[in-house]
LODRENVEX-366441 format. One line per 2 residues: number of its first residue (from 0); their letters; for each residue x negated, y, z of C-alpha. Coordinates in nm, 3 decimals, decimal comma. Layout:
N
NUM> A> X:Y:Z ~ ...
This chain:
450
0> MV> 2,500:-4,557:1,288 ~ 2,686:-4,862:1,418
2> KS> 2,761:-5,163:1,204 ~ 3,046:-5,388:1,313
4> AF> 3,189:-5,695:1,147 ~ 3,507:-5,887:1,218
6> AM> 3,553:-6,252:1,141 ~ 3,837:-6,501:1,150
8> ER> 3,816:-6,875:1,190 ~ 3,970:-7,076:0,907
10> ND> 3,898:-7,446:0,851 ~ 3,588:-7,417:1,071
12> NV> 3,445:-7,145:0,846 ~ 3,368:-6,790:0,951
14> LL> 3,523:-6,549:0,701 ~ 3,448:-6,180:0,744
16> SV> 3,728:-5,938:0,670 ~ 3,611:-5,590:0,766
18> TE> 3,280:-5,407:0,780 ~ 3,276:-5,056:0,917
20> QC> 3,028:-4,787:1,005 ~ 3,077:-4,545:1,292
22> DN> 2,893:-4,226:1,377 ~ 2,670:-4,234:1,682
24> VA> 2,907:-4,076:1,936 ~ 2,732:-4,142:2,265
26> GT> 2,380:-4,098:2,138 ~ 2,248:-4,448:2,209
28> AC> 1,903:-4,476:2,056 ~ 1,822:-4,737:1,796
30> PS> 1,492:-4,921:1,825 ~ 1,225:-4,807:1,585
32> ED> 1,072:-5,055:1,345 ~ 0,737:-5,033:1,522
34> AE> 0,874:-5,024:1,879 ~ 0,639:-5,183:2,129
36> HF> 0,741:-5,519:2,270 ~ 0,863:-5,523:2,626
38> EG> 0,621:-5,688:2,869 ~ 0,528:-5,996:2,670
40> VN> 0,830:-6,021:2,439 ~ 0,635:-6,045:2,114
42> FS> 0,892:-6,252:1,924 ~ 1,233:-6,178:1,775
44> VS> 1,531:-6,178:2,014 ~ 1,904:-6,134:1,959
46> AV> 2,206:-6,181:2,184 ~ 2,554:-6,334:2,176
48> LP> 2,821:-6,201:2,414 ~ 3,136:-6,418:2,422
50> AA> 3,435:-6,190:2,491 ~ 3,732:-6,376:2,344
52> GC> 3,882:-6,495:2,673 ~ 4,223:-6,387:2,802
54> GE> 4,119:-6,356:3,169 ~ 4,407:-6,552:3,324
56> RM> 4,255:-6,546:3,674 ~ 4,251:-6,166:3,673
58> GV> 4,629:-6,159:3,700 ~ 4,672:-5,855:3,471
60> PT> 4,804:-5,838:3,113 ~ 4,482:-5,682:2,978
62> PK> 4,188:-5,923:2,926 ~ 3,936:-5,847:3,199
64> QF> 3,659:-5,750:2,957 ~ 3,881:-5,464:2,837
66> CD> 3,994:-5,340:3,178 ~ 3,889:-4,980:3,246
68> IL> 3,622:-4,887:3,497 ~ 3,584:-4,509:3,529
70> TR> 3,795:-4,470:3,212 ~ 3,567:-4,701:3,007
72> PL> 3,626:-5,070:2,921 ~ 3,414:-5,315:3,118
74> IS> 3,264:-5,468:2,805 ~ 3,118:-5,130:2,708
76> YT> 2,897:-5,136:3,019 ~ 2,767:-5,482:2,931
78> MQ> 2,687:-5,379:2,575 ~ 2,511:-5,070:2,709
80> AF> 2,295:-5,288:2,936 ~ 2,180:-5,490:2,633
82> EK> 2,126:-5,180:2,419 ~ 1,880:-5,050:2,679
84> AQ> 1,658:-5,345:2,588 ~ 1,549:-5,205:2,253
86> WI> 1,352:-5,520:2,173 ~ 1,685:-5,704:2,134
88> KD> 1,743:-5,662:1,763 ~ 2,108:-5,765:1,717
90> IV> 2,396:-5,802:1,962 ~ 2,681:-6,023:1,844
92> VV> 3,004:-5,974:2,040 ~ 3,266:-6,246:1,989
94> VA> 3,625:-6,128:2,037 ~ 3,975:-6,265:1,984
96> RE> 4,151:-6,177:1,659 ~ 4,421:-5,973:1,833
98> NT> 4,158:-5,756:2,002 ~ 3,939:-5,675:1,702
100> DF> 4,095:-5,336:1,632 ~ 4,058:-5,231:1,995
102> MK> 3,700:-5,356:2,006 ~ 3,623:-5,162:1,690
104> SV> 3,747:-4,844:1,859 ~ 3,529:-4,913:2,165
106> VC> 3,218:-4,952:1,949 ~ 3,292:-4,626:1,767
108> KY> 3,407:-4,416:2,064 ~ 3,107:-4,493:2,284
110> GH> 2,848:-4,495:2,007 ~ 2,730:-4,851:2,058
112> QR> 2,438:-4,959:1,844 ~ 2,317:-5,286:1,691
114> IT> 2,660:-5,443:1,748 ~ 2,815:-5,706:1,520
116> LV> 3,169:-5,814:1,603 ~ 3,275:-6,168:1,516
118> EG> 3,613:-6,325:1,577 ~ 3,607:-6,601:1,833
120> GS> 3,756:-6,944:1,872 ~ 4,005:-7,103:2,110
122> TR> 3,748:-7,192:2,380 ~ 3,427:-7,049:2,521
124> HR> 3,197:-7,296:2,343 ~ 3,378:-7,249:2,010
126> SI> 3,333:-6,874:2,043 ~ 2,963:-6,901:2,123
128> FL> 2,913:-7,134:1,826 ~ 3,083:-6,885:1,595
130> GL> 2,857:-6,614:1,735 ~ 2,550:-6,825:1,656
132> KA> 2,679:-6,897:1,307 ~ 2,670:-6,525:1,231
134> FT> 2,289:-6,556:1,218 ~ 2,289:-6,848:0,975
136> ET> 2,576:-6,798:0,733 ~ 2,554:-6,535:0,461
138> QS> 2,878:-6,348:0,397 ~ 2,921:-6,061:0,155
140> CL> 3,089:-5,838:0,415 ~ 2,865:-5,927:0,710
142> PS> 2,584:-5,689:0,804 ~ 2,254:-5,859:0,735
144> LS> 2,148:-6,057:1,042 ~ 1,820:-6,244:1,054
146> KP> 1,788:-6,559:1,259 ~ 1,597:-6,477:1,579
148> KV> 1,333:-6,688:1,745 ~ 1,519:-6,663:2,077
150> VI> 1,885:-6,594:2,143 ~ 2,026:-6,473:2,477
152> IH> 2,380:-6,575:2,573 ~ 2,556:-6,364:2,832
154> DA> 2,911:-6,310:2,957 ~ 3,074:-5,984:2,853
156> VR> 3,214:-5,947:3,206 ~ 2,873:-5,942:3,376
158> PF> 2,769:-5,575:3,334 ~ 2,500:-5,568:3,604
160> VE> 2,209:-5,723:3,417 ~ 1,867:-5,557:3,410
162> ED> 1,618:-5,551:3,126 ~ 1,355:-5,720:3,341
164> LL> 1,572:-6,031:3,387 ~ 1,658:-6,038:3,017
166> SR> 1,290:-6,038:2,929 ~ 1,209:-6,308:3,187
168> VA> 1,467:-6,554:3,055 ~ 1,370:-6,477:2,695
170> IA> 0,999:-6,539:2,762 ~ 1,076:-6,858:2,958
172> AH> 1,298:-6,986:2,675 ~ 1,026:-6,908:2,421
174> KS> 0,788:-7,129:2,620 ~ 1,026:-7,405:2,737
176> GA> 1,306:-7,407:2,481 ~ 1,576:-7,301:2,726
178> AG> 1,605:-7,091:3,040 ~ 1,877:-6,958:3,265
180> AI> 1,935:-6,742:3,569 ~ 2,036:-6,909:3,895
182> RP> 2,143:-6,801:4,243 ~ 2,150:-6,986:4,578
184> LV> 2,483:-7,141:4,667 ~ 2,686:-6,933:4,909
186> ST> 2,921:-7,212:5,016 ~ 2,873:-7,587:5,054
188> VI> 3,010:-7,790:4,761 ~ 3,228:-8,087:4,853
190> AA> 3,395:-8,365:4,656 ~ 3,753:-8,466:4,730
192> SL> 3,898:-8,813:4,707 ~ 4,199:-8,889:4,486
194> SG> 4,419:-8,873:4,795 ~ 4,296:-8,523:4,880
196> FL> 4,054:-8,606:5,160 ~ 3,682:-8,528:5,190
198> DH> 3,475:-8,780:4,998 ~ 3,127:-8,632:5,036
200> SL> 2,938:-8,304:5,041 ~ 2,626:-8,195:4,858
202> ER> 2,307:-8,081:5,026 ~ 2,331:-7,710:4,958
204> AR> 1,955:-7,649:4,971 ~ 1,900:-7,877:4,669
206> YR> 2,153:-7,709:4,441 ~ 2,189:-7,371:4,275
208> AS> 2,468:-7,177:4,108 ~ 2,420:-7,143:3,733
210> EM> 2,450:-6,779:3,625 ~ 2,398:-6,568:3,317
212> PQ> 2,199:-6,464:3,118 ~ 2,073:-6,781:2,954
214> AF> 1,826:-6,791:2,666 ~ 1,726:-7,052:2,408
216> LF> 1,506:-7,110:2,112 ~ 1,768:-7,044:1,846
218> DI> 1,708:-7,372:1,662 ~ 1,757:-7,571:1,982
220> IY> 2,089:-7,425:2,092 ~ 2,223:-7,418:1,735
222> EA> 2,135:-7,785:1,688 ~ 2,301:-7,863:2,022
224> YL> 2,625:-7,702:1,908 ~ 2,612:-7,889:1,578
226> CC> 2,603:-8,211:1,783 ~ 2,888:-8,116:2,019
228> SD> 3,191:-8,339:2,048 ~ 3,550:-8,214:2,051
230> SD> 3,548:-8,273:2,426 ~ 3,240:-8,052:2,463
232> FE> 3,405:-7,772:2,269 ~ 3,732:-7,805:2,457
234> YG> 3,619:-7,849:2,817 ~ 3,249:-7,761:2,838
236> TE> 3,122:-7,439:2,996 ~ 2,746:-7,488:3,050
238> CL> 2,514:-7,405:2,758 ~ 2,199:-7,528:2,937
240> HL> 2,356:-7,874:2,969 ~ 2,422:-7,890:2,594
242> AQ> 2,057:-7,811:2,517 ~ 1,944:-8,083:2,755
244> QY> 2,198:-8,344:2,642 ~ 2,157:-8,307:2,267
246> CN> 1,806:-8,166:2,225 ~ 1,630:-8,304:2,532
248> SS> 1,533:-7,950:2,629 ~ 1,500:-7,910:3,005
250> AK> 1,575:-7,551:3,102 ~ 1,342:-7,334:3,307
252> LI> 1,543:-7,189:3,598 ~ 1,489:-6,822:3,687
254> EG> 1,593:-6,685:4,025 ~ 1,819:-6,387:3,961
256> PS> 1,924:-6,089:4,174 ~ 2,243:-6,079:4,379
258> DL> 2,427:-5,850:4,137 ~ 2,462:-6,112:3,861
260> WK> 2,818:-6,181:3,971 ~ 3,098:-6,212:3,721
262> VT> 3,407:-5,991:3,719 ~ 3,676:-6,256:3,759
264> YK> 3,950:-6,128:3,988 ~ 4,123:-5,793:4,020
266> RD> 3,929:-5,712:4,335 ~ 3,606:-5,751:4,136
268> LY> 3,706:-5,450:3,924 ~ 3,714:-5,232:4,236
270> AA> 3,378:-5,369:4,348 ~ 3,225:-5,301:4,005
272> ES> 3,365:-4,948:4,001 ~ 3,218:-4,885:4,345
274> LF> 2,874:-4,998:4,228 ~ 2,884:-4,777:3,920
276> KE> 2,990:-4,480:4,132 ~ 2,699:-4,547:4,366
278> ML> 2,458:-4,548:4,071 ~ 2,596:-4,215:3,947
280> TE> 2,530:-4,037:4,277 ~ 2,152:-4,078:4,264
282> QV> 2,074:-3,736:4,116 ~ 2,218:-3,385:4,159
284> WI> 2,120:-3,058:3,992 ~ 2,185:-2,738:4,193
286> FA> 2,186:-2,412:3,996 ~ 2,118:-2,151:4,264
288> GT> 2,073:-1,837:4,057 ~ 1,816:-1,564:4,125
290> GH> 1,976:-1,382:4,420 ~ 1,837:-1,413:4,773
292> HT> 2,167:-1,531:4,919 ~ 2,233:-1,791:4,651
294> SY> 1,875:-1,925:4,652 ~ 1,895:-1,951:5,029
296> LG> 2,228:-2,133:5,001 ~ 2,087:-2,369:4,739
298> NL> 1,801:-2,468:4,967 ~ 2,042:-2,520:5,257
300> LQ> 2,259:-2,749:5,045 ~ 1,953:-2,941:4,932
302> DA> 1,845:-3,000:5,293 ~ 2,195:-3,103:5,395
304> MQ> 2,245:-3,347:5,104 ~ 1,904:-3,511:5,082
306> AT> 1,995:-3,781:5,333 ~ 2,261:-3,921:5,098
308> VK> 2,133:-3,828:4,750 ~ 1,816:-3,982:4,610
310> TI> 1,707:-3,688:4,392 ~ 1,816:-3,323:4,428
312> KV> 1,671:-3,057:4,199 ~ 1,727:-2,689:4,281
314> VS> 1,690:-2,440:3,996 ~ 1,648:-2,078:4,105
316> TG> 1,757:-1,923:3,779 ~ 2,078:-1,864:3,593
318> IH> 2,193:-2,117:3,341 ~ 2,137:-1,852:3,073
320> GN> 1,798:-1,760:3,223 ~ 1,454:-1,913:3,182
322> LC> 1,588:-2,264:3,233 ~ 1,611:-2,463:2,914
324> LK> 1,937:-2,648:2,964 ~ 1,846:-2,885:2,685
326> DV> 1,550:-3,006:2,893 ~ 1,775:-3,052:3,197
328> LS> 2,016:-3,266:2,999 ~ 1,746:-3,467:2,821
330> VP> 1,762:-3,719:3,106 ~ 2,134:-3,767:3,173
332> CY> 2,257:-3,640:3,510 ~ 2,621:-3,668:3,610
334> NF> 2,640:-3,426:3,905 ~ 2,600:-3,048:3,898
336> VC> 2,645:-2,782:4,167 ~ 2,667:-2,423:4,043
338> IA> 2,642:-2,148:4,304 ~ 2,838:-1,844:4,190
340> TN> 2,634:-1,526:4,182 ~ 2,864:-1,266:4,025
342> SS> 3,172:-1,219:3,813 ~ 3,001:-1,383:3,514
344> SM> 2,942:-1,708:3,700 ~ 3,240:-1,875:3,539
346> QE> 3,088:-1,803:3,199 ~ 2,778:-1,992:3,310
348> VK> 2,995:-2,280:3,428 ~ 3,164:-2,285:3,086
350> WL> 2,821:-2,287:2,920 ~ 2,705:-2,576:3,136
352> TM> 3,017:-2,786:3,082 ~ 3,012:-2,716:2,707
354> SV> 2,649:-2,831:2,695 ~ 2,735:-3,149:2,888
356> VT> 3,014:-3,230:2,644 ~ 2,801:-3,145:2,339
358> AN> 2,521:-3,371:2,465 ~ 2,776:-3,656:2,493
360> IS> 2,681:-3,710:2,857 ~ 3,045:-3,726:2,965
362> TL> 3,129:-3,982:2,696 ~ 2,989:-4,271:2,896
364> YP> 3,052:-4,156:3,254 ~ 3,263:-3,887:3,425
366> VV> 3,056:-3,578:3,506 ~ 3,118:-3,385:3,829
368> VV> 3,071:-3,006:3,833 ~ 3,122:-2,825:4,165
370> TV> 3,126:-2,444:4,159 ~ 3,027:-2,307:4,501
372> HL> 3,144:-1,958:4,594 ~ 2,999:-1,763:4,886
374> DD> 3,227:-1,545:5,103 ~ 3,023:-1,338:5,351
376> NL> 3,333:-1,161:5,491 ~ 3,185:-0,820:5,403
378> GR> 3,351:-0,770:5,071 ~ 3,055:-0,916:4,880
380> TA> 3,246:-1,227:4,781 ~ 3,098:-1,423:4,497
382> GA> 3,414:-1,629:4,522 ~ 3,639:-1,334:4,439
384> NI> 3,645:-1,429:4,073 ~ 3,792:-1,771:4,140
386> KE> 4,022:-1,648:4,418 ~ 4,160:-1,364:4,207
388> DP> 4,209:-1,584:3,901 ~ 4,281:-1,937:4,025
390> GG> 4,490:-1,997:3,714 ~ 4,189:-1,942:3,488
392> FR> 3,980:-2,185:3,691 ~ 4,255:-2,446:3,684
394> HL> 4,302:-2,394:3,312 ~ 3,931:-2,459:3,251
396> AK> 3,947:-2,769:3,470 ~ 4,251:-2,890:3,276
398> EL> 4,069:-2,840:2,947 ~ 3,764:-3,032:3,070
400> KP> 3,948:-3,326:3,226 ~ 4,025:-3,507:2,895
402> KN> 3,657:-3,464:2,808 ~ 3,563:-3,660:3,122
404> VL> 3,424:-3,353:3,303 ~ 3,566:-3,310:3,655
406> LY> 3,554:-2,948:3,773 ~ 3,602:-2,858:4,141
408> GL> 3,576:-2,530:4,335 ~ 3,427:-2,494:4,684
410> LI> 3,425:-2,186:4,910 ~ 3,149:-2,145:5,173
412> QG> 3,191:-1,878:5,440 ~ 2,950:-1,688:5,664
414> LK> 2,661:-1,444:5,668 ~ 2,310:-1,553:5,573
416> GS> 2,149:-1,724:5,871 ~ 2,467:-1,724:6,078
418> AQ> 2,592:-2,024:6,271 ~ 2,913:-2,006:6,069
420> MQ> 2,721:-2,047:5,743 ~ 2,516:-2,334:5,884
422> ES> 2,834:-2,512:5,986 ~ 3,006:-2,433:5,656
424> VA> 2,710:-2,566:5,456 ~ 2,712:-2,889:5,657
426> EA> 3,081:-2,933:5,580 ~ 3,021:-2,838:5,217
428> SV> 2,756:-3,108:5,176 ~ 3,002:-3,369:5,304
430> II> 3,268:-3,246:5,061 ~ 3,026:-3,241:4,765
432> NA> 2,902:-3,592:4,849 ~ 3,261:-3,714:4,861
434> LI> 3,347:-3,549:4,529 ~ 3,050:-3,699:4,343
436> KE> 3,105:-4,040:4,501 ~ 3,480:-4,067:4,445
438> RS> 3,497:-3,880:4,111 ~ 3,870:-3,827:4,158
440> PA> 4,054:-3,665:3,863 ~ 4,341:-3,577:4,099
442> LT> 4,139:-3,300:4,269 ~ 4,011:-3,123:3,959
444> GQ> 4,095:-2,755:3,945 ~ 4,133:-2,728:4,323
446> LL> 3,951:-2,472:4,540 ~ 3,834:-2,643:4,858
448> VA> 3,718:-2,455:5,169 ~ 3,423:-2,567:5,380
């Protein structure tokens, strides 16, 4: 179950107006009470994700944290990254009042867990402070939140954050009071004179770019915000500086990976989508059936695709056979190739796609299913079913598309062992790689020929 709370700021108080429970749609696991601590994190940790900004630099009417990537809002990916760290007990997401209903629907639709939604303020620092207050102020309609030993602060528009880095900044903050991720400067920083000329430049090797996540002993960062001036709240952006200025807590700096970048401009959305697509192509299941021709074809496809796909698993059995599909789907995979064996092959495809939908795998990411049909030019055409009833195939693809399952057809020609088949398989592997990489809804229901 997901608990979410919505707050509004009135006279500097946080008043909670709605508490709602949502069923676990996407199947995100909750941490057990006795879950083991992650690599040295033996203290309580929670997180605050400020997401109340309007994203003016993006140049689009939708705030950037709610822009879709592969049909899912960007902020959902960031929440998912934090949910993977099951040692993080509570995740407070701070959103603008006008976006609370939409955010509530995101939490419910994608089955997010351990999320508390709090209404934000007019600036970044005001929003973070309101997020921190959720751990200290008791409200009748607020889900019970206990004050953590360490709190992690992270931008909602930085979805590429790994659990290892989260644990490193949390452990460093537990020891030093504050910690934050940094990256080397890419460009030299210069200062301009009032007349618009170069005044001086900084020695790039001595400076670093401050990134997220940042972590703090909760009492330190909360005390720092209590001491903030109106100018700090209005113009400040750096949490580490507040901890140093008001609590004399010098932050430990942690070198972070290159993918800590922040989605800021419209072009960043395309870059983020490309990275997510790349991650989704790492594993492919090939259902080759039990026939000699189809098993042979499955092995040929595996050999042809292994240069571009990290993990390819070939199953020489029907989907209704000895294979336990539940075991296959226990570790989510988003790419399936089904080699047609007979006229009942489409029933197996329907069974596979139904199982994918039932397991909620397609809730978080689009799933690609490619049905491969073999035409040996001797009348033994496993593709006859799809060629004789293209409308039925397209109808199935149309039904699956709203469920985020992308169904494509592919015809391979040639006799077993022939040069024509070898060439067709090579072309087929290129087509399949393109389909799973691009994940284009426009091509669903189409029968492609290799």
